[in-house]
N, C-alpha and C positions, 0 to 999 in steps of 0.2 A: 504494500500500500504506500502510495506516495505521501510525501510530507503535506502537500496541499489537501489531499483526501483526509488525512488525519486531522488537520485543523478544522475542516468542514464538519467532520464527525464530532469533534469536541464541541464546536459551536452549537450544533444541533442538540447535543446532550445537555448543554448548559441551558439552552432555551426551553427544552422540554422540562427540565428540572425546575426552572423558574416559574413556568406556567403551572406546574403541579403544586408548588409551594403557595402560589397566589390563590389557587382554587381551594386548597385546604384552609388557608387563613380566612377566606370569604365564608366558607361553610361553618367555621367555628366562631367567627366574630359575632357579638350580639348585634341584633338589629337596631339601627338608629332611626329615630323618628325624623322624617324629612320635614323641614320647615320651608314654607314658601319664602321667597326673598323679601317680601314685604311684612312678614310676620315677625314682630319684635320678640326678643328673648328677655326675660327678666329674672333676677335672682328670686329664690323662693324661700319661705320660712316654713318649717315643718311644725304643725300643730300636734297636740297629743294624738290625733287620729292619723297622723302622717300624711294628710292630704295637703299637697302643696298650695300655698296661698302666695300670690305675687306680692312683693314689697315694692311700693311706688318709690321712684327716685327721690321724691320730696318728703318721704316718710321721716318722722322724727328719728334722731340719732339712736334712741333706745331700741327701736325696732331692728336696727342693723346690729347693734351690740348684742341683743338678745336673740339673734338668729339661731334657730334650733331649740329655743327654750321650750321645755316640757315635751320634747320630741322623744318618742320611744326608741329612736336611733341612738340616743346618748344615755348614759347613766344619770340618775338624779343629781349626783354631785356636780355634774356639768352645769345644771341649772343654777346652782348656788354660786359657782365660779363666774358664770355670765352675769348674774345679778351683782356680784361684787365688782366686776369690771365696769358695769353701768354706773354704780354708785361712785367709784373713783373718777371716772370720766366726767360725770355730771358735776361733781364737786370742783374739778379742775376748770371746767368751762364756765361754771356759774359760782365760783367760790365767794365772790363778793355778795352773791345772792343768798348764800347759806348763812344768814345773819342770826339764825336761831338754831339751837341744838337739834340735830336730827337723830332721834333715838328710837321712837316707836314706829311701827309699821305705817300708821297713818301719816306721820311726819314725812317719811320717805315717799309714800304714794303721792301725797300732795306736791312735794318738791318735784318729783319726776313728771307729774301731770301739768306742770307749768305754774303752780302756786308758789312761786318764789319771787324775790325782788326783781329778777331779770325777766320774769314772765317767759322763761325758756321752757318749752315743752319737750320732754325727752321720750314720753310714751303716749300713744293714743289711748283713749278710754277703752277701746275694744281689743286691746292687746291681751293675749292669753295669760300674761303675768298679772292681770288685774281682774278682780271679780266685780260684780254689779255694785257692790258697796264702795268700790274704789280702793280696795286693799290689795297689796301685793301678795300673791298666792303661789303655792308650790304646784307641782303637776297633779296633785290630788285635790286641788281646790281649797286647801286650808291656808289661812293667812300665815305668812312667814313671821318668825320672831327675830327681831334685830336687837343686838346687845352692843351698845356703844362703850368702847374702852377708852375713849379720849384720843386726842391727836389724830383725828380722822381715821381711827382704826375701829373696825366693826366685825362682829361675828354674826353669822346668819344661820338660822335653824329652820329646818323643815320637819313637819310632824311625821313624815314617812308614810308608808303604805297603810298603817292602821289609822291614820288621820287624827291621832291624838298626840299632843305635845308631851314631852317629858317621859316618854316610854323608850324601850330598848331599841326600837327600829328608827328612831329619829336620825336625821342626817344633819350634822353640825359642821359648819365650815369656820375654822379659826381665821383670825385676821391675817395670819401668815400664809394662808392657802392650804394648810393641812386640814384633815378632817378628824373628828372624834368618833370613836366607835365603842361599842360594848360598855364596859365598866366606867370608861372615862366620859361617857355622855352626860351624866348628871352630877357634876360636882356641886356640893351644897351651896356655894355662893351663886352659881348660875341658876340653880333651881329656885333659890329665894328671889332672884331678880325676875324670873318669869312668873312665879307663883307666890306673890307676897304673903298669902295666907298660909303657906306651908312652912 
């Protein structure tokens, strides 16, 4: 076989192998939804039902910071971390507006809904992190507990799946980003802060 014939044979084999690999990739690749050229794409936020809801570009900052809040795609600790980020960012952006202590759930909810000296709205009323009473809630619909430590440091607590605060399944985020679990969940000082009558 001449050298030219060998080159042609190698080229044909390379082409056949290339077509074969492309066909395998096309068969195993997930189908992509085709969008028309005029159809806009938008970021989505996952609600607890995981049904995507588009976020408008002019939505308040909190809707973007809390992207994925209460989504079953993430663990509950993720919700408290997002809420902490929103608290930190809102204080940075409206720190002169935080002219009164923010400690209770209602204080934070009012502040984030625009009831601050700067009238800056961080969350819309219909956000999954707010209930009909305007309280900040966890993924189970229970109002979050906020514990102010001073110096713009806060702890956040969710009642957990049993929907009761101060029980063993609570989810507690410390101000340094760590979480308390098990026996460390209910130290006496914090228990007294949350339940003054106990």
